[in-house]
C-alpha positions in Angstrom: 10.1 -2.2 2.4 6.4 -3.1 1.5 5.2 -2.9 5.1 6.8 0.7 5.1 4.4 1.3 2.1 1.5 -0.3 4.3 2.3 2.0 7.0 2.6 5.2 4.7 -0.8 4.4 3.3 -2.4 3.6 6.7 -1.3 7.2 7.8 -3.0 8.8 4.6 -6.7 10.0 4.3 -8.3 7.2 2.0 -8.8 6.8 -0.7 -5.6 8.1 -1.7 -4.3 8.0 -5.4 -0.7 7.5 -6.6 1.1 7.8 -9.8 4.5 6.5 -8.5 5.5 3.4 -10.2 7.6 2.1 -7.0 4.3 2.6 -5.0 2.0 0.9 -7.6 4.3 -2.1 -7.5 4.3 -2.1 -3.6 0.6 -1.6 -3.8 0.3 -4.9 -6.1 1.9 -6.9 -3.5 -0.1 -5.4 -0.6 -3.2 -6.1 -2.6 -2.2 -9.7 -3.5 -1.4 -10.6 0.2 -4.9 -9.1 1.1 -3.4 -6.3 3.1 -5.3 -3.3 1.2 -8.1 -3.1 -1.1 -7.2 -1.1 -4.2 -7.8 -0.2 -7.8 -4.5 -0.9 -9.6 -3.8 -0.6 -13.4 -2.5 -3.7 -15.3 1.0 -4.3 -15.0 1.6 -3.5 -18.4 -0.3 -0.5 -18.2 2.3 1.0 -15.8 5.9 2.2 -17.4 8.8 1.8 -15.5 9.4 5.6 -15.1 9.3 7.0 -11.8 5.8 8.7 -12.4 3.1 7.1 -14.7 0.0 8.6 -16.5 -2.0 5.7 -14.9 -2.7 5.9 -11.2 -3.7 3.3 -8.4 -6.3 4.0 -5.9 -5.8 2.7 -2.5 -9.3 2.3 -1.1 -8.8 0.9 2.4 -6.4 -1.0 4.9 -8.3 -4.4 5.6 -8.2 -5.9 8.6 -5.7 -8.3 7.9 -3.4 -5.3 6.8 -4.1 -3.5 10.3 -3.3 -6.6 12.2 0.0 -6.8 10.1 0.8 -3.4 11.0 -0.2 -4.0 14.8 2.2 -6.9 14.7 5.1 -5.2 13.2 4.9 -2.3 15.8 4.9 -4.8 18.4 8.0 -6.6 17.1 9.6 -3.1 17.0 8.6 -2.3 20.7 6.1 0.5 19.8 3.0 0.2 21.8 -0.3 2.2 21.9 -1.1 1.2 18.1 
């Protein structure tokens, strides 16, 4: 599921902001894996509600993140990415 978020944000115009709790959690995983660069509020500042008053900002997809996307597309048989 986290790769779906990576794909989603790769398709957005960056920088991109989100207030959605699930997206912020996924971004934390992606950032820890060095697949994105992002400003993410501390975990205790983000509630468990579906939408928060604190946002996360995705700055860029890293080289490692783009490579992970290419590999995922290749495994799925999608070419030209």
